[in-house]
N, C-alpha and C positions, 0 to 999 in steps of 0.2 A: 910823788906828790898827789894827790888827792884831787882832780880840777873834777869840777861840774857843771855846765852850761846848760840854761835852759831855756827854752824855745817855744814860739808856739800861740804865746797870748795875741788879744787884738780885743779889738771892739763887737761887740756881737748885740744881736736883739735879745730882750728873754724869750725861751723858750728854742735857742740854737744851741751850736755843740762848738766847741774847740778841741782838738787836741795839744796838748802839752807835752813837750820830750826835755828828756834829762841825759845828756848826754854824757858820759865818766871816761875818763882819763886817768894813768897813775895807777892802778890798782887792781887787784885780782879782784871782777866786776861779779862773778858770781859767790864770793866769800862774803860779800857788803849786803847786810840791809839798807832798800832807798826807799827813806820817805819824801813827803811832797805836803809841807808848809804854806799856809797863807797868813797876809796880814793886811787889812783895811786900816786907811785915817784911822787912829784915832783910836783902833779896836787892838788888844792884845795878838801875839800871835796863834793860830792856832793848827794843830796839825792835821791834815785833811785825809791823806790818805799813807799805808804802809803796805812794800810787799817782802817780805824776807828772802834772806841768803837764798840762791835754790828755786825761788818763785813756791816756795811751797804754800805758806800761805798770805796769806793778807788784812787788813786790817781798815777800815771808812770810819770816819767821825757820820754818827748818825745824821749829820742835815745833808751828806752827801749819798749816802747810800740809798741804789739804785739808781743813782745816776749817774754816777764816775765811775770808770772802771780804771785801776792801774793793771800794766801790764811789765815785763820786760823782755830783749832781748840781746839774749848773750854774744852773739855774734855781732850784732851791732855796740855791745854796750851801752846800749841806754832803756830807759824807762818811759814806758809813755803813759799818761794818766786822761783817757778819755773824758770829756766833760759834757753829758747829752743836758738836755731840758735846761738849761742854762736861767738860774737867776738873778736878779740884781743885788742881793745879800750876798752873791758869790764873788763880785768884784772886791780885787784885792792884787796882792803880788803874790806871785806862786815864785816858792822857793823847795828846792831838792836840794837833800841832805843825803848824804852813806856812814854806817858804822860799821866796822867790822864786827864780824857777826858768824858767819860758819858754822850756826847752828846755835850758838850758846847763846843768843840775846831769847827772851819774848819779845812780842811786838811790841811790849808797851814800853820795856823796858829800852830799846831800840829809839822809838819814838822820845823820849826821853833823852836820852844823850844825843839822839839829834841835836832837840830843842835848844837844849842847853848851850849848846854850842855855835847859836849860832852867828857868832859874830867871823866868824869864818866862812859863812856863803857867800853864795855869789853875788849878781845882779839880780835873782828873778828876773819875771819877767809877768807883765800886769796882763791882768784879763779885767775888763770893763763888759758890763753886762749889762743893754739899756732897758728901761722901762715901755 
């Protein structure tokens, strides 16, 4: 059973940094693409970043490019989202999700599948950026 647990959220001032963690269990980590999504109150879910199976490629939505960095640690079965230069508009609940890929899915395909399966996501972690 695929299990993902997000952590690392909190309250930070604009310009600050946070590192989110997504701890995975129940599956062969390196065969899965892992994505980060966020949802702010009254707004639609948004795909933030994704790392391919085997960490060969990454994706960032335009609004976080140059500020966020996604990485993975296979030894710890954990994916991280380093968030720098945070802005109030980054305030949201952040979720991580996984989809089996083994290199067969593009990052866009992986993000689409994970987003469609949002009902299986965990509790997420709250990120609040004050101005």
